[in-house]
N, C-alpha and C positions, 0 to 999 in steps of 0.2 A: 790237501793231497795234490801232488803234481800230476799233470797229464803226461802220460808216456806217448810217444809217437805211435807205438803199436796199438794204443787204444783208439786212435782216430783214423787208422788206415782202413780203407774200404776197397774191396776188389772192383776193378773196372773191366768192362768187356766192350769190345768193338766188334760189331757184326757177329755177335754170338761167341766170339773167341775171347777167353780171359787173357788180359794183358798184364795182370798182376799189379803190384805196387812197389815202388822203391822202398827199401828199408832204410833205417837211420844207421848207417854204418860209419865207422870212423873214416875221416877224410883220408884218401890214399894219395900218394904222390904219383907222378907220371911213371916213375920206374916200377912201382908196384902194379901198374895197370897194363904193362906190356903183355900182349897176347890175350888180353881180356876181350870178350865180345862187346859189341856196342851196347847191348842191353845191360851188361854188368857195369859198364862205365856210366850209363844213364842212372842206374840204381845207386851207384857209389857217389855220384856227384849231384844228386838232387835230394830234396827233402819234401815230404808232403805238407802242404799248407792246409790245416783242417777246415778253415772257413770257406775257402773258394774251391778247394779240390785241386788246386794247381800243384804241380811238382816243381818247386823252385830250384833252379840251377845254381849250384854253389861252386862250380868249377870256374874256369877262366871265362872272361867276357870279351865281347867285341863292342863296337860302338852301339849306342842306344840300348844297351842292356841285353843284347842277344848273346847266349852262351856259345862257347866253342868246344868242340871235342875232336880228338884225333881219331880218324878212321883210316887204318892202314898208314900211308905216308902223308895223307892230306888232313888239314884242319878244316872242319866243316861246321856250319851252324848246328848247335845242339838240337834245336827243335826239328830241323830237317832229318838229322840222324835218328832221332826218337821216332818220328813218323815212319821212316823207312824200316826201322827195327821192329816196331810193333804192328804197323798197319800194312805196309807194303811199299813198293816202288812209287815214287812221285811221278805221275803222268807228265809226259813232255809238254812244256809250255805252261805248266801250272805252278803256282806259288803256294806256300804254306801260310795259312791265315790262323792267327791265335784268336779263337772265339772268345776267350776270356780277356783279351786286350792286354795281357801281361807278357812282355817279350822274354822274360826269364823262365816262362813256363815250358816244360817239356812233357807234359801229360798228353799222351796221344789222343785222349778223349776230348781235349781242348783244341786240337789241331785239325784243320780241314784243308784239302787241296782245292784251290780256287784259281780263277784267272786273275791276271794282274789288275784288270779293270774292277773286278768284284772286290779284290783285296783293298784297292785304293778307295772304293766307294764305302767300304765298311770302316776304314780307318779315319784318321784325322782329315785327310784330303776330302773324303766324302762329307764329313761334318762341315768343313769350311766352304765347300762348294754346293751345299744343299740348296741354296737359294736359286742356283742355276737349274737344278732339276725341278724345282717347284714351279718356276716361271720362265722357261727358256724363250718364250715369245713375248716378253713384256714390251709394252709400247712406250714407256716413259722411264726416265732415270729416277733415282730416289728423290730428286729435287723437283720433279714434275716436268722437266723438259722433254719434248717428244723425241723418240729415238728413230727419226727418219733417216734415210740414206745420206741426206745432206748434213745432218747433225750428228752422225755416228762415225767414229773412227774404230776400225777393227784392227787390232794388233796382229801383224804378220807372225810375231813370235809365238803367241799362244791363243790366238783367235778370240781374245776378250774384247768386248765392246765398250767403248768409252764415249761419254757425252761430250761433244765439242764445246757446247755452251758452258758446261761446268768447268772444263779445262780452261776456257777463255776467262771466266770469272775468277778462277783460282790464280791464274797468271797475273791478272789485273790487281788482285789483292796483294800478291807478292811484290809487284812493282810499287804500289802505293805505300806499302809498309817498309820496304827495304831501301 
């Protein structure tokens, strides 16, 4: 027996308000969607994914898998349009974070307005820079050289600290091998 999308749809509510679920409608062309509300567009161009609860955007995409939707005369990211249509206006200075880590998701229950710093800390930048958060005052480099002011170079570009002794040894290896 095949699973129908209607079998896996579950109502979602945000702050006590029902935001409904997108149906599995036939894909419509841009001409058919003229005059449609943003909610109708979100519902027409997304399908519910039963395992994660994501509403996967099947409309047009921009870089890195984020969806696009036309709102009036502007083309905006689909996840931002979904948040504004179902939850409310995005506060000034905040970004929309995908709690599910799926850039094609437009489920407003998976979206949260956060600061840019919080968004970066939750994403790949946060994972890659986690060692700095764990030990910002470390006293030695990974090879054991002391990170004293004399042995430390601080990049003016991004404030990263580099061990001068490690850089010296690396340059010497390149000269000897090259």
